[in-house]
N, C-alpha and C positions, 0 to 999 in steps of 0.2 A: 439271786437278784440283789443289786446294791441299792440301798436306800439313799435318796438325795435329801440333803438337809437344806431347806430353803429359808432365808431370813427375809423379813419384811422391812424395807427401807421406809422410815417415817420422817426423813429429812434431818437436817442438822439439829443437834440438841438445843443449841441456842441460836435464835434468829437475831442477827444484828439489827438495831434500831437505827433507821435513817436519821440524819442530823435534822432534816426539814422535810415536811410532807404536807401536801394538800391533795386535792382530788386528781390533778393531772401531773404534779411534779414530785419527784423524790430526789433528795440530795444525798448523795454518797461520796465517799472518798475515792480518788483515783486509784489509790492502792487496793481498794475493794473491788472496783469495776473493771480495771484494766486486765488483770490476769483472766477473768472470765471472758472478756472480749477477745483477747489474744488467743485463748483456747478455741473459742468459736470460729476465729478466723483460720487458725491452723487445721481445725477439723473440717473446714469448709461447710459450715452449717448453713443451710438454705435460708433459715429464718432471718439471717443477717440483711438480706435483700429487702425485707419488709421495712427496715429502718434506715436504709441508706440515704433517704432524702429528708430525714428528721434533723432538726437543729439540736445542737448541744450548746450548753453554757460552760465555758472554762474560764479560769482566772487569766488576767492579762499576762502575768509572768509565764504561765504554762503556754499561752499563745505565742509569746515571744520566743521561747525555747523550741517549740515545734516549728515555727517559721524558720528559725536559723537552721535547725536540723534539716528541714526540707530543702533549703537553699544549698547547704554544704554536701548533701548526699547526692546531688545531681551529678550525672556522669561528666558534665562539661566543667564542673567546678574544680 
């Protein structure tokens, strides 16, 4: 009989501290949030649907870059 060695996962050793927080809002960098969101989309996580109507706040320059990207990636462009 082969013994299985299990390890208990207790989360990351260090929990990054958000830049700003209150009861309803947490501010994090795009670099921290985007890889997790991209992975959730690629993995087709159903919990994403819970947030699809939520608003997010982004900087004006990121909005302009995303708007330009959306325009230029159109098949007709």
